[in-house]
Structure formats: C-alpha cells, structure tokens
C-alpha positions, 0 to 999 in steps of 0.5 A: 795660891796662898803659901802655907808657911811654918816658921821654926824659930819664930821668936828670933830675929829672922822669925820675927822679921819673917812674920813682919814681912808676910803680914804685908801680904795676907793674900799670899801667905798663911802661917800654919806652924810657929815654933820656938825654943824657950820664949813661950810668952812671945810665941803666945803673942805671935800665935794670937796675932797670926792664928796658926793651926799649931804652935810648938815650944821646944822646951817642955818645961814651958808647955803648960804655961803656953797651953794655958795662955792659949786655952780660949783658942782653937790652936794646937799646942805641942812641946819638945824637939820631936814635935818640931820635927813632926810639924816641919814635915806636916802636910798642911805646910808648903814652905818651912822657914828654918830659922832655929839658931845653931845646931839645934835646928839641924833635925827639924830641917832634915825632917822637912827635907825628907818630906820634900818641903820647900826650905827657906834656910836661915839656919846656916849651921844645917849645911855647915855641919851636915852639907853632904848629907843634906845635899843627898837628902834633898836630891832624893826627896826633891826638896828645894833649898833656898837661902835666906842669908842676904849674901847667899840670896844675892848669889842665887839672884845673880845666878838666875838665868845663867844655867850652864855658864861657867863661874870662876868665883863668888865674892861674899861680902862682909860688913866687917862688924863694929871692930873692923879697924880696931887694933889687937890691943883694943880687940882684947878689951871688947865687952859683950855690950859693945859686940852686940851693937852691929853697925848695919844689921839687926840680928840676934845675939849669937849671929851678931857676935859671929859677925863681929868675930867674922865667924859668921862669914866663915860659916857662910863660906862653908854654906856657899860650898854646898848651895852652889857646888863650889871649891874653897878657892872659888869662894872669896870674902871681901869687906864691904862696910856699907852692906849695899852690895850683898855679894858678887858672881864672877863669870868665866868671860870676865863679867861680874854680877852683883846684887844690891839693896838696903840692908833689910833681911825682909827682902831675902826672906820674901825672895826665898818664900816666893822664889822664883817670883818677886812680890811688889813691896813698900820696903826701903829702896836703895838710892845710889845718890845717897849711898854713893861711897862703896868701899872694899878691902881684904879681910885681915885673917890674922886679926880675925882668925875665925875666918881662917879657921873656917877655910881650914875646916872647909878644906878639911871637910868631913866632920871638921866644920861640925867641930868648928861650929860646936866649939864656936857656939860654946866660945860665943856663950862664954864671951857673952857671959864674961868668961873669956875675952873676945880674942879668946874665942878663936883659941877655943875653936882652934884647940877643939878642932885640933884635939877632936876626933876626925872622920872624913865621911861621917853619918848623922850619928857620928856628927851627933857624937862630934858635936857633943864631944866638941862642946865638952872639949871646948868647955874643958879648954875654957875652964883651964883658961878660967883657972889660969886667971 
C-alpha cells in the first residue's frame, strides 16, 4: 500500500534527505504535501519534481511568486502558518514528516497529532517544549509518534521485541562536534564558519551549531524522556566521535543492545516512515573492518555547559525546557550573525532560565507566553553584552 506523505520543512536538510530517500521507492510512497517557511524557489523546484497535490509557503510574502512559478501545474498553492496546520491534518495524508526547525514547528505537529496521523518526528523541539501535552494528545487521538533523530531511532530499534522487559538506562551517543578537544581559550575564538563544518553529519545550520555546543544532545535527552518514559537519571550521554553506534539500551539483566550503521540520516527517516517494516535500500553499508576503531568518553559539561543546562531543565520540568529552547534559538542566531562568541551562548541560556517566569504545569497558551518572554529576555541580555564591548 502506497504511503501518502506530507513533508513539513521540505527545503531543509531533513526534508531534502527525506525526498531523496523516498524517491528511491516510487511504488511505496507518494508525496502529497510539501511545506516550507521561506525558500519558495527550492519549494517550487521540489514541487515540479515530486508533483504533490498541495504546497504551502509559511511566509505569505512569497505566495505570489510561488503561485506564479507553478501556474502551469495543477498543484494547489497556499500560504501561512494556519495553512500548514490545516494540511498537516489533511485526510489525503497518512504520514507527516515534521521537520520544521525550532519552536515554529510545534503547532503544525500538534495539528497532525490531533488528527491521529502517524508522525515521523524530526522537530525535536515539539517534545522539548510541550512533551507532557504532546504525550496526552497522542494518547487521546491514537497518533503514533516515531523519532527521526538517529539516536532516538536507535533506541526504538533496540527496544523492538522488548515489551515489558525493564530498562536500567539508555546511552545517547554524541559525536562531540568539531570542537571536542578544544581548550577553553580556543573555544572563545571559534567563528561561525568553523562551527558550521560538522565532522560526520550533513545537517542544517541551526542543528549544526547545536551539535557543536552539545545543546543538540541536551534537546535529545529531553526528547528521550518523553519518547521512552524515562527519568533524567536513566539518560546518559556518551561521546562517540565516529558516529557508528547511534545509541544503546542497558537492560536490567545486564545486557546491552546497540544499533550501528553509517552516519546517514536517510536510514532513520525511512525507518520512521515504514515502521515496523524495513525497506531494502542501496544506501552505504557499515564495514566494521574499515571502521574498526570505536572510542567513547564522558562529556565535559563544564566546557560544554549547554548539556548541563539541559539536564537542569529536564529535572525542573514545567516550562523550563521551553525557556531553554527559546533562549538557545536566540543565542544561536546571535552567534551566527557575529554578535556573540561561541562560549557566550550558554550564558544567554542560563540567564534566561534564571529570570523567566516558571510554571510547573503550563498549558499551550502559557508555553506561547513563555516562548515569547524568553526570546525577549535573551535578546535583552545579548544587547547588554553588545553595549559592554
């Protein structure tokens, strides 16, 4: 049976790799919806190549140009965040790949969950910001949420067939990014251009910076709590620069399961789209004789403070992960634009977590308020830093 797919965030790294992956199986998938935020030119090219029924551009300012570029097709063109939410719940869609980066992907993912869709979740911020709410909505609607992140996909695969068997802990592996062995002094001198060069993974700019600062792993440990019903003490982070072991599950009897593979996001994307089946692919295979040196170490949370802050947010709960996420998005943008140093990003996050109003049990409305106030608090702190220069 052909799976009808909506890709939200189709012009980004995950969306583009998803299209490449499913194009290899024309008899298994049909692309029904493509949605993007601003990149209408790439979206138009994707639409011509994959011929979806609907395309949506989030930024309404690009609607006319997108519509004009597709005027000789039968593709329906819409614009705006509300339109993305509506198509995410469309009856013509079986699986929604939620790949819009950051907080902005939350509402469309919620719309798809409320409609009972199968969700291939690449937007980790959805569970970071609103994990408790998302978990409740999925239970009520029967929506199945499957992780696209390679680490969480690895955990899911390791847990297959283990229903009822107690888990001691999980180990989320992290490459450590390009600055793993840098001194504190050298970290202060990192440029955005350096930070955007990841040693093993091909990702978008935001997630690449998060990987370099270990905030990406911080977001992932919060996401893992909600995906697999774990306590903070059950989630460990292990530095594994080769990115061959994607994560491990430690069982109560002392057994450990690991999922291995080449660092290629198309594998977990396809697994989420076809779960519990696997497709036969021509993607690169792991050869342990060629990749025979696998190393592991403990993360340095004094040097990479974002990971420690993420553990703090996870233990605090409530809207604290939302605060942390919003501050981090602002900090990453400020670093990329040259306003602050690489080592200042955790300062921005820590300050915002300290001063923003806390709620132990926030609803969606309060999370929206928290997100906005956290962004403002982070921007104000950055402005103070700039005035001190």
